[in-house]
C-alpha positions in Angstrom: 0.0 0.0 0.0 1.5 3.3 -1.0 1.9 6.3 1.3 -1.2 8.2 0.2 -3.4 5.1 0.5 -2.0 4.3 4.0 -2.6 7.9 5.1 -6.2 8.0 3.8 -7.1 4.6 5.0 -5.6 5.2 8.4 -7.4 8.5 8.7 -10.7 6.9 7.6 -10.3 4.0 10.1 -9.5 6.4 13.0 -12.3 8.7 11.9 -14.9 5.9 11.9 -13.6 4.6 15.3 -13.8 8.1 16.8 -17.4 8.6 15.5 -18.6 5.2 16.9 -16.8 5.7 20.2 -18.4 9.2 20.5 -21.9 7.8 19.8 -21.4 5.3 22.7 -20.0 8.1 24.9 -23.1 10.2 24.2 -25.3 7.2 24.8 -23.6 6.6 28.2 -24.3 10.2 29.3 -27.9 10.1 28.1 -28.7 6.7 29.8 -26.9 7.7 33.0 -28.9 11.0 33.0 -32.2 9.1 32.8 -31.3 6.3 35.2 -29.6 8.3 37.9 -31.8 11.4 37.9 -30.6 15.0 38.0 -29.0 15.0 41.4 -27.0 11.8 41.1 -26.2 12.5 37.4 -24.8 15.9 38.5 -22.5 14.2 41.0 -21.3 11.8 38.3 -20.7 14.6 35.9 -18.7 16.5 38.5 -16.5 13.6 39.2 -15.9 13.0 35.5 -15.0 16.7 34.9 -12.5 16.5 37.7 -11.0 13.3 36.2 -10.8 15.0 32.8 -8.7 17.9 34.2 -6.4 15.5 36.0 -6.2 13.3 33.0 -4.5 16.0 30.9 -1.3 14.1 31.9 -2.7 11.3 29.8 -2.2 13.2 26.7 1.5 13.6 27.6 1.9 9.9 28.1 0.2 9.1 24.7 2.3 11.6 22.8 5.6 10.5 24.3 4.8 6.8 23.7 3.8 7.5 20.1 6.9 9.6 19.5 9.5 7.1 20.6 7.6 4.1 19.3 7.2 5.7 15.9 10.9 6.5 15.8 11.8 2.9 16.6 9.1 1.5 14.2 10.6 3.5 11.3 13.9 1.8 12.0 12.2 -1.6 12.4 13.6 -2.0 15.9 10.7 -4.2 17.1 12.7 -5.6 20.0 13.5 -2.1 21.1 9.8 -1.2 21.0 9.2 -4.1 23.4 11.9 -2.8 25.7 10.5 0.7 25.6 7.0 -0.6 26.3 8.2 -2.4 29.5 10.2 0.6 30.7 7.4 3.1 30.2 4.8 0.7 31.8 7.0 0.4 34.9 7.6 4.1 35.3 4.0 5.2 34.5 2.6 2.6 36.9 4.3 4.2 39.8 3.0 7.6 38.7 -0.5 6.1 38.4 -0.1 4.7 41.9 0.8 8.2 43.2 -2.3 9.7 41.6 -4.5 6.9 43.1 -3.1 7.3 46.7 -3.3 11.1 46.4 -6.9 10.7 45.3 -7.8 8.5 48.3 -6.2 11.0 50.6 -8.4 13.9 49.2 -11.5 11.8 48.4 -13.5 13.0 51.5 -12.7 16.8 51.0 -13.7 16.4 47.3 -16.9 14.7 48.2 -17.7 17.4 50.8 -16.7 20.3 48.5 -18.9 19.1 45.6 -21.7 17.9 47.9 -21.4 14.2 46.8 -23.3 11.8 49.1 -20.5 9.3 49.5 -16.7 9.1 49.1 -17.1 5.6 47.5 -17.6 6.8 43.9 -14.8 9.2 44.3 -12.4 6.5 45.4 -13.6 4.2 42.6 -13.0 6.9 40.1 -9.4 7.5 41.3 -8.7 3.8 41.2 -9.1 4.2 37.4 -5.7 5.9 37.3 -4.1 2.5 38.2 -5.2 1.3 34.8 -5.9 4.4 32.8 -2.4 5.8 32.4 -0.7 2.4 31.6 -3.5 1.6 29.2 -2.5 4.8 27.3 0.9 3.3 26.7 -0.6 0.3 24.9 -2.7 2.6 22.8 0.3 4.8 22.1 2.3 1.8 20.9 -0.6 0.8 18.6 -0.7 4.4 17.1 3.1 4.6 16.9 3.3 1.4 14.9 0.3 2.5 12.8 -2.1 -0.3 14.0 -5.0 2.1 13.5 -7.6 -0.7 13.1 -6.7 -2.2 16.4 -6.4 1.2 18.1 -10.0 2.1 16.9 -11.4 -1.3 17.8 -10.0 -1.0 21.4 -11.6 2.4 21.8 -15.0 1.2 20.6 -14.8 -1.9 22.8 -14.1 0.2 25.8 -17.0 2.6 25.2 -19.4 -0.3 24.5 -18.4 -2.0 27.7 -18.7 1.2 29.7 -22.3 1.7 28.5 -23.3 -2.0 29.0 -21.7 -2.4 32.4 -22.9 1.0 33.7 -26.6 0.2 32.8 -26.4 -3.2 34.6 -24.7 -1.8 37.7 -26.9 1.2 38.0 -30.1 -0.8 37.6 -29.1 -3.2 40.4 -28.8 -0.2 42.7 -25.1 0.9 42.7 -26.1 4.4 41.5 -23.1 6.7 41.0 -20.6 4.1 42.3 -21.9 1.7 39.6 -21.3 4.3 36.9 -17.8 4.9 38.1 -17.1 1.2 38.5 -18.2 0.6 35.0 -15.7 3.1 33.6 -12.9 1.4 35.6 -13.9 -2.2 34.5 -14.3 -1.2 30.9 -10.9 0.4 30.9 -9.4 -2.7 32.6 -11.0 -5.1 30.1 -10.0 -3.0 27.1 -6.4 -2.8 28.5 -6.2 -6.6 28.7 -7.6 -7.1 25.2 -5.1 -4.6 23.8 -2.2 -7.0 24.5 -3.5 -9.2 21.7 -2.6 -6.8 18.9 0.5 -5.8 20.8 1.7 -9.4 20.9 1.7 -9.4 17.1 4.0 -6.5 17.1 6.4 -7.9 19.7 6.6 -11.2 18.0 8.6 -9.5 15.3 11.3 -8.7 17.8 13.5 -11.6 16.5 13.3 -10.1 13.0 14.4 -6.6 14.1 17.2 -4.9 15.9 16.6 -4.5 19.6 19.4 -2.0 20.2 17.8 0.6 22.5 19.2 2.8 25.2 16.7 4.4 27.5 18.0 8.0 27.8 16.1 9.6 30.7 17.5 13.0 30.0 16.4 12.9 26.4 13.0 11.7 27.4 12.6 14.4 30.1 13.8 17.0 27.7 11.0 16.0 25.3 8.4 15.7 28.1 8.5 19.3 29.1 7.5 20.7 25.7 4.8 18.0 25.4 3.4 19.0 28.8 3.4 22.7 27.9 1.8 22.0 24.5 -0.9 19.9 26.1 -1.6 22.5 28.7 -1.8 25.4 26.3 -4.0 23.6 23.8 -6.3 22.4 26.6 -6.7 25.8 28.2 -7.0 27.6 24.8 -9.8 25.2 23.8 -11.8 25.9 27.0 -10.9 29.4 27.9 -13.7 31.1 25.9 -16.4 29.2 27.8 -14.8 30.0 31.2 -14.5 33.7 30.3 -18.1 33.9 29.1 -19.3 32.1 32.2 -17.4 34.6 34.4 -18.4 37.9 32.7 -21.9 37.3 31.3 -25.2 36.2 32.8 -25.7 32.5 33.6 -28.3 32.0 30.9 -26.1 33.5 28.2 -23.2 31.4 29.4 -25.3 28.3 29.1 -26.4 29.1 25.6 -22.8 30.0 24.6 -21.5 26.7 26.0 -23.9 24.7 23.9 -23.1 26.8 20.7 -19.3 26.4 21.4 -19.7 22.7 21.9 -21.4 22.3 18.5 -18.9 24.6 16.7 -16.1 22.5 18.0 -17.4 19.4 16.3 -14.8 20.5 13.7 -12.1 19.3 16.0 -13.5 15.8 16.4 -14.0 15.4 12.7 -10.4 16.5 11.8 -8.5 15.0 14.8 -8.2 11.5 13.2 -6.1 13.1 10.4 -3.7 14.5 12.9 -3.6 11.2 14.9 -2.5 9.4 11.7 -0.1 12.1 10.6 2.0 12.1 13.7 3.3 8.5 13.6 3.7 8.6 9.8 5.9 11.8 10.1 7.9 10.0 12.8 8.5 7.0 10.5 9.8 9.3 7.7 11.9 11.3 10.1 13.6 8.2 11.6 14.3 7.0 8.0 15.7 10.3 7.0 13.0 10.8 4.3 11.3 14.0 3.3 8.0 14.5 5.1 6.7 17.8 3.6 4.3 15.9 1.3 2.7 14.3 4.4 2.3 17.6 6.1 0.8 19.3 3.0 -1.6 16.4 2.5 -2.6 16.6 6.2 -3.0 20.4 6.0 -5.1 20.2 2.8 -7.3 17.4 4.1 -7.9 19.1 7.4 -8.7 22.4 5.9 -11.1 21.0 3.4 -12.9 18.9 6.0 -13.1 21.9 8.4 -14.4 24.3 5.7 -17.1 21.9 4.7 -18.5 21.8 8.2 -18.0 25.5 8.6 -20.0 26.0 5.4 -22.9 24.2 7.0 -22.7 26.4 10.1 -22.7 29.5 7.8 -25.7 28.4 5.8 -28.0 26.9 8.4 -26.7 27.7 11.9 -30.2 27.9 13.5 -31.1 24.5 12.1 -27.9 22.9 13.4 -28.5 24.2 16.9 -32.1 23.2 16.9 -31.3 19.7 15.6 -28.6 19.0 18.2 -29.8 21.0 21.3 -33.4 21.9 20.7 -35.2 25.3 20.4 -34.1 26.4 23.9 -30.5 26.8 22.7 -30.9 28.6 19.4 -30.7 32.2 20.7 -27.0 32.5 20.0 -27.1 30.6 16.7 -25.5 33.5 14.8 -22.3 32.9 16.7 -21.9 29.3 15.4 -20.0 30.3 12.2 -17.7 32.6 14.2 -16.9 30.0 16.8 -16.5 27.5 14.0 -13.9 29.7 12.4 -12.0 29.8 15.7 -12.2 26.0 15.8 -10.8 25.8 12.3 -7.7 27.9 13.2 -7.4 25.9 16.4 -7.3 22.7 14.4 -4.6 24.0 12.1 -2.6 25.2 15.2 -3.0 21.7 16.7 -1.9 20.1 13.4 1.3 22.2 13.2 1.9 21.6 16.9 1.9 17.9 16.4 4.1 18.2 13.3 6.7 20.2 15.2 6.6 17.8 18.2 7.2 14.9 15.7 10.3 16.6 14.4 11.4 18.0 17.8 11.3 21.7 16.9 9.8 23.5 19.9 9.9 27.1 18.7 6.1 26.9 18.1 5.5 26.8 21.8 6.4 30.5 22.0 3.7 31.4 19.4 1.1 29.3 21.2 1.9 30.6 24.6 1.7 34.1 23.3 -1.6 33.4 21.8 -3.0 32.1 25.1 -1.7 35.1 27.1 -2.9 37.7 24.6 -6.3 36.0 24.3 -6.7 36.0 28.0 -5.5 39.5 28.7 -7.3 41.1 25.8 -10.6 39.4 26.8 -10.3 40.4 30.4 -9.6 44.0 29.6 -12.2 44.3 26.8 -15.4 42.2 26.7 -18.4 44.4 25.9 -20.2 41.5 24.3 -19.9 37.8 23.7 -19.4 38.4 20.0 -16.4 40.6 20.7 -14.8 37.9 22.9 -15.2 35.3 20.1 -13.6 37.7 17.6 -10.7 38.2 19.9 -10.1 34.5 20.0 -10.4 34.3 16.2 -7.8 37.0 15.6 -5.3 35.5 18.1 -5.7 32.0 16.7 -5.4 33.2 13.1 -2.2 35.2 13.9 -0.8 32.2 15.7 -1.4 29.9 12.8 0.1 32.5 10.4 3.2 32.6 12.6 3.5 28.8 12.7 3.1 28.5 9.0 5.5 31.4 8.3 8.1 29.8 10.6 7.7 26.6 8.6 8.3 28.4 5.3 11.3 30.2 6.9 12.9 27.0 8.1 12.3 25.3 4.8 13.4 28.3 2.7 16.5 26.6 1.1 14.5 23.6 0.1 11.7 25.7 -1.3 14.2 27.8 -3.3 15.9 24.7 -4.6 12.6 23.2 -5.6 11.5 26.4 -7.4 14.9 26.6 -9.1 14.6 23.0 -10.3 11.2 23.7 -11.8 12.5 26.9 -13.5 15.4 24.9 -14.9 13.1 22.3 -16.4 10.9 25.0 -18.0 13.8 26.8 -19.5 
């Protein structure tokens, strides 16, 4: 299978997997809302939101695993991949254990602060860290070795199990604890199943070079930029909702949150492209091959997909909001195209951020950090209307993408000039 077919098929597989997993995720929330009732569902949602914030570290684990696995995969060092897998699992397990013990220590204060009836669901939720982080290593290896079908299948299986087990446990009376236990059990089962496709990778170790030296300094040096990248992208994605919640009436904030959530569907549609691009760039980099075609293809495909969705938002924003949230949430429908435009630039920023992480060029972090700071300060100082806040984010995101793209052109100036010269020479 040639490069273009691998890229397109990989993107399609991850896309389908993401959509199916998202459907089960929505089904989980909908069923839990009906079975638990407003009060207990609110408790469950609060615990899940807390876990989401703490799980930002998970994105770091996944990226680091993908990076080093992708590098070794490109060199066909299958034995080294197995060594790396064992080392990362050991280190991450102890980090997971720390999160679990810390969670138990603060379970009661958390339950009291959020008015949760019992500390049991909180403790169960934190026990998920024992599996959650190490499971991300397995998934990172699958992505790094471009096993996209297995990666997607594991995600779908986990979400399917979460829904099924949660319904069973809640119906027998375990309430919020049952919902939390379902998440932990689903993660555990999916983790165990993921060893099956991994075994097919590790069985190749006899065919490949196992030369691998675990350089802690090099990995730590790479970890810091990944942490900063994950933090900036996470905050930038959620900052608009937090600012609107703080500065505007509660009803307006609720309407905006719904509109923003719909607008950011662009991110979920395009993220599979980025997920596939990262390990394929890593493979080319490790082999010393040119990777600009892969970046251009990713950029083009991402832009086209995002523009298609944005076009729908521009033509029928009211219909989209009514379809997904109902008539009660259509008051700010006119903001949907604007927030969608911000989501488009954010997606392109995320794409370039992943590209630069893959080639270990961290200059982009200055651009992204500046974008976050300027967006925050500008919005705090000047926020006469929600529309103005959105425009501030659009301007900052657009400038950030422009800087990242200009930096790419600058660093590739010699190659571009050489390429142009070769074309001119052929024409003459």
